[in-house]
C-alpha positions as CSV (number, residue, x, y, z in Angstrom):
1,M,5.2,-13.6,-39.1
2,L,3.3,-13.3,-36.2
3,R,-0.2,-11.4,-35.4
4,P,0.0,-8.2,-33.4
5,G,-1.9,-9.9,-30.1
6,R,0.6,-12.5,-30.5
7,R,3.5,-11.0,-31.1
8,L,2.7,-8.3,-28.0
9,F,2.1,-12.2,-26.2
10,S,5.8,-13.1,-27.5
11,V,7.6,-10.6,-26.3
12,A,6.1,-10.9,-22.5
13,A,7.1,-14.4,-22.6
14,I,10.3,-14.0,-23.7
15,L,10.8,-10.9,-21.1
16,L,9.2,-13.0,-18.0
17,I,12.2,-15.8,-19.2
18,V,15.0,-13.5,-19.0
19,V,13.9,-11.8,-15.9
20,A,13.0,-15.6,-14.3
21,G,16.7,-16.4,-15.5
22,L,18.4,-13.1,-14.1
23,H,16.7,-13.7,-10.5
24,T,18.2,-17.2,-10.5
25,I,21.9,-15.9,-11.4
26,G,21.2,-13.5,-8.2
27,H,19.7,-15.7,-6.2
28,S,23.1,-18.0,-7.2
29,S,25.8,-15.7,-7.0
30,P,27.1,-15.2,-3.1
31,P,26.5,-12.5,-0.9
32,P,29.0,-9.1,-1.0
33,D,31.2,-8.8,2.1
34,D,30.0,-5.8,3.6
35,P,29.7,-5.3,7.4
36,A,27.6,-2.4,6.7
37,L,25.1,-5.0,4.7
38,R,25.2,-7.6,6.7
39,A,24.2,-5.6,9.7
40,V,21.2,-4.1,7.7
41,E,20.1,-8.0,7.1
42,A,20.4,-8.6,10.6
43,A,18.2,-6.1,11.4
44,L,15.9,-6.4,8.7
45,Y,15.4,-10.1,10.0
46,G,15.1,-10.0,13.2
47,Y,13.1,-6.6,13.6
48,Y,9.2,-8.7,12.8
49,R,8.5,-12.5,12.6
50,I,5.3,-14.5,13.1
51,A,6.3,-17.6,14.2
52,P,5.4,-20.4,11.5
53,P,3.0,-22.5,13.6
54,L,0.8,-19.7,13.8
55,A,0.9,-18.2,10.3
56,T,0.4,-21.8,9.2
57,L,-2.6,-21.8,11.9
58,A,-4.0,-18.5,10.1
59,L,-3.2,-19.8,6.1
60,V,-5.7,-23.2,7.6
61,W,-8.6,-21.0,9.3
62,V,-8.6,-19.1,5.9
63,L,-8.5,-21.9,3.5
64,F,-11.2,-23.7,6.3
65,L,-13.3,-20.8,5.7
66,V,-13.3,-20.5,1.8
67,A,-13.8,-23.8,1.1
68,L,-16.9,-23.6,3.6
69,L,-18.2,-20.2,2.2
70,L,-17.5,-20.7,-1.8
71,P,-20.1,-23.7,-2.4
72,V,-22.9,-21.3,-0.7
73,R,-24.3,-19.4,-3.7
74,P,-28.0,-17.3,-2.8
75,G,-30.7,-18.4,-5.4
76,A,-28.5,-21.7,-6.2
77,P,-30.6,-24.9,-6.7
78,P,-30.1,-27.5,-4.1
79,K,-27.8,-30.5,-5.3
80,V,-29.7,-33.3,-5.9
81,R,-28.1,-36.9,-5.7
């Protein structure tokens, strides 16, 4: 049988697969034909949305700054090639 630590890990892994399957079924099912739900969905999608180029530009800047600052460690010896 499984050890206590591995048993918990196995149960968590199985539950993760079950939840992923349920999400897949939920995303592939057709939406309900409810006019009130469609109105709420349209209001949510039209409320606030960042333009995709601006979001991409912000992500590029964050990645650039992380890549720039990540190698700097105080007290680290300099690399010699």
